[in-house]
C-alpha positions in Angstrom: -8.9 8.2 10.3 -9.5 4.7 8.8 -11.9 2.5 10.7 -12.9 -1.1 9.7 -15.9 -2.4 11.7 -17.1 -6.0 11.8 -16.0 -6.8 8.2 -17.2 -10.0 6.6 -15.9 -10.7 3.1 -16.4 -13.7 0.8 -16.7 -15.1 -2.6 -19.8 -17.1 -3.4 -20.1 -19.7 -0.6 -16.6 -19.1 0.9 -16.0 -16.6 3.7 -12.5 -15.2 3.6 -12.7 -12.5 6.3 -15.1 -12.6 9.2 -15.7 -10.1 12.1 -12.6 -8.1 11.4 -12.2 -4.7 13.1 -9.2 -2.4 13.0 -8.4 1.3 13.6 -5.7 3.1 11.7 -4.6 6.6 12.8 -3.7 9.5 10.6 0.0 9.7 9.6 0.8 6.1 10.2 2.5 3.5 8.0 0.6 0.3 8.5 1.7 -2.9 6.9 -0.5 -6.0 6.5 1.4 -9.3 6.8 0.4 -12.9 6.7 0.9 -16.1 4.7 -0.8 -16.7 1.4 -4.5 -17.2 1.9 -4.6 -15.3 5.2 -6.9 -12.6 3.8 -4.4 -9.7 3.6 -5.0 -8.9 -0.1 -8.8 -9.3 0.4 -8.6 -6.8 3.2 -6.7 -4.3 1.1 -9.1 -4.9 -1.8 -12.0 -3.8 0.5 -10.1 -0.7 1.5 -9.6 0.2 -2.2 -13.3 -0.6 -2.9 -12.4 -3.3 -5.4 -14.4 -5.6 -3.2 -17.6 -4.9 -1.4 -18.0 -6.8 2.0 -20.9 -9.1 2.7 -21.4 -7.0 5.9 -19.6 -4.5 8.0 -18.4 -1.0 7.3 -15.2 0.9 6.4 -15.0 4.6 7.4 -12.4 7.1 6.1 -12.5 10.5 7.7 -15.8 9.5 9.4 -17.5 8.8 6.1 -18.5 5.3 4.8 -16.3 4.7 1.7 -19.0 2.8 -0.1 -21.4 5.8 0.1 -18.9 8.2 -1.5 -18.8 8.7 -5.2 -15.7 7.2 -7.0 -14.6 10.7 -7.9 -14.7 12.0 -4.3 -13.1 8.8 -3.0 -10.2 9.2 -5.6 -9.6 12.8 -4.4 -8.7 11.4 -1.0 -7.3 7.9 -1.7 -4.6 6.9 -4.1 -4.1 3.2 -5.0 -1.0 1.4 -6.4 -1.9 -2.1 -7.4 0.5 -5.1 -7.7 -0.1 -5.2 -11.4 -0.4 -1.8 -13.2 -1.5 -2.2 -16.8 -1.1 0.4 -19.5 -3.3 0.9 -22.5 -1.1 1.9 -25.4 2.4 3.5 -25.3 2.4 6.8 -23.3 5.0 9.0 -21.8 5.8 9.4 -18.2 4.2 12.9 -18.0 1.0 11.7 -19.7 0.5 9.0 -17.1 1.3 11.3 -14.2 -1.3 13.8 -15.5 -4.0 11.2 -15.0 -3.5 11.7 -11.3 -5.3 15.0 -11.6 -8.4 13.4 -13.2 -10.5 13.2 -10.0 -10.1 16.9 -9.5 -11.4 17.8 -13.0 -14.6 17.5 -14.9 -14.1 15.5 -18.1 -14.3 18.6 -20.3 -11.9 20.7 -18.2 -8.4 21.3 -19.3 -5.5 21.0 -16.9 -4.9 24.4 -15.2 -1.5 25.9 -14.4 -1.9 24.6 -10.8 -2.5 21.1 -12.2 0.6 21.3 -14.3 2.6 22.5 -11.3 1.4 19.6 -9.2 2.3 17.1 -11.9 5.7 18.6 -12.3 6.4 18.6 -8.6 5.3 15.0 -8.3 7.7 14.0 -11.0 10.5 15.9 -9.5 9.8 14.5 -6.0 10.0 10.9 -7.3 13.0 11.7 -9.5 11.3 10.9 -12.8 11.1 14.4 -14.2 14.0 13.7 -16.5 12.0 10.9 -18.1 8.9 13.1 -18.6 8.9 12.7 -22.4 10.1 9.1 -22.3 7.9 6.1 -23.0 7.0 4.2 -19.8 7.6 0.9 -21.5 11.3 1.8 -22.0 11.9 2.3 -18.3 13.2 -0.3 -15.8 10.9 -1.9 -13.2 12.1 0.4 -10.4 11.7 3.5 -12.6 8.2 2.5 -13.6 7.2 2.0 -9.9 8.4 5.6 -9.2 6.3 6.9 -12.1 3.1 5.1 -10.7 3.8 6.6 -7.3 4.3 10.0 -9.0 0.8 9.7 -10.5 -0.6 8.7 -7.1 1.0 11.9 -5.6 -0.5 14.0 -8.3 -3.9 13.0 -6.8 -2.8 14.9 -3.6 -4.3 12.1 -1.5 -4.6 11.8 2.3 -4.3 8.0 2.1 -2.1 5.8 -0.1 -2.9 2.1 -0.5 -0.1 -0.2 -1.8 -0.3 -3.8 -2.8 3.1 -5.5 -2.6 4.9 -2.4 -4.1 8.3 -4.1 -4.2 7.2 -7.2 -6.2 9.5 -8.0 -9.1 12.2 -5.5 -8.0 15.8 -6.3 -7.1 16.9 -5.7 -3.6 18.5 -2.3 -4.4 15.3 -1.0 -6.0 13.2 -2.5 -3.2 15.1 -0.5 -0.6 15.0 2.6 -2.8 11.3 2.4 -3.1 10.7 1.7 0.6 12.8 4.8 1.4 10.6 6.8 -1.0 7.5 5.5 0.7 8.8 6.4 4.1 9.8 9.9 2.9 6.3 10.4 1.4 4.7 9.5 4.7 6.9 11.9 6.7 7.3 14.9 4.4 3.8 14.9 2.9 1.9 13.6 6.0 0.2 10.9 3.9 -1.2 7.8 5.7 0.0 4.6 4.1 -1.4 1.1 4.3 0.4 -1.6 2.3 0.7 -5.3 1.9 4.2 -6.8 2.1 5.7 -10.2 2.2 9.1 -9.2 3.5 9.0 -9.3 7.3 12.3 -7.4 7.7 11.1 -4.5 5.5 7.8 -4.4 7.4 9.7 -4.1 10.7 12.0 -1.4 9.3 9.5 0.8 7.6 6.2 0.4 9.5 4.7 2.2 12.5 2.1 -0.6 13.0 1.7 -4.1 11.7 -1.5 -6.1 11.1 -0.6 -9.8 11.3 -3.3 -11.9 9.7 -4.2 -15.6 9.9 -7.2 -17.4 8.5 -9.1 -14.2 7.7 -8.7 -12.7 11.2 -6.3 -10.3 12.8 -4.0 -12.4 14.8 -2.1 -9.5 16.2 -1.9 -5.7 15.7 0.5 -3.2 17.1 4.0 -1.8 16.9 6.5 -4.0 15.0 8.4 -5.1 18.1 5.1 -6.1 19.8 3.8 -8.1 16.9 6.9 -9.7 15.3 8.2 -12.2 17.7 9.2 -15.9 17.4 6.0 -17.2 19.0 3.7 -15.2 16.6 5.7 -16.2 13.5 5.6 -19.8 14.6 1.8 -19.7 15.0 1.1 -17.7 11.8 3.8 -18.9 9.3 4.7 -22.2 10.9 8.4 -21.3 11.0 11.1 -21.2 13.6 13.3 -18.1 13.7 15.9 -16.1 15.6 15.4 -12.4 16.1 18.4 -10.1 16.7 18.8 -6.4 17.1 20.6 -3.9 14.9 20.4 -0.1 15.4 17.3 -0.6 17.6 15.5 -2.6 14.8 14.7 -6.3 14.9 16.1 -8.6 12.2 14.4 -11.9 11.5 16.6 -14.9 10.7 14.4 -17.9 9.6 15.6 -21.3 10.8 15.1 -24.1 8.3 13.1 -27.2 9.5 14.8 -29.3 6.8 17.9 -31.3 7.5 20.5 -31.7 4.8 
């Protein structure tokens, strides 16, 4: 479904990613992990088309994403950035309606079908009761659900998320991760996201891309990728991994002596 081939990405004279290739299958949740500066956000920015690689190709549904129009790309791919900025003070429903924009010409009004899709997206993410409420008055967790509602209104096949749990407390982090998992299962949407929390990545991912120095250090199922040796090599940490309900839990071990 999503194929990255021989990707090389850089800024001016600095190469960030070189000779990176990866295959992501339809219906998977794939999480990109790695320390700061490993290239994980750069890779995601290429998938979103925010960055254009120096060389290499990215194919989605057998089509080069850089050869598609922005409108056609947005019909298939929804993006939730780490920082989502608003221009002016708008209501929840007004924002979610923007998700239908790729499917309409600029002069076309929203149809009954569009309105139904918007309503269902708000109900699914449990923000329908806030539809006439200013987004600026909502909590961080509620705002994230509104942005995801807008993404769902696009009716995408692929959802790209950049650190979606940033700035949320642990309760809202787990609530959001459960929503993301449910979207993947119930709506058959492929999800690729960047996370920092290793335990959340293990719990909610089908596959993990572990990056170091602009390269894929390891790629596979969480239990195959997340082990003490890999974490020592990539993050320079010692850890203990225990099992709970058939899921691995990472316990970092401090290198500092009190």
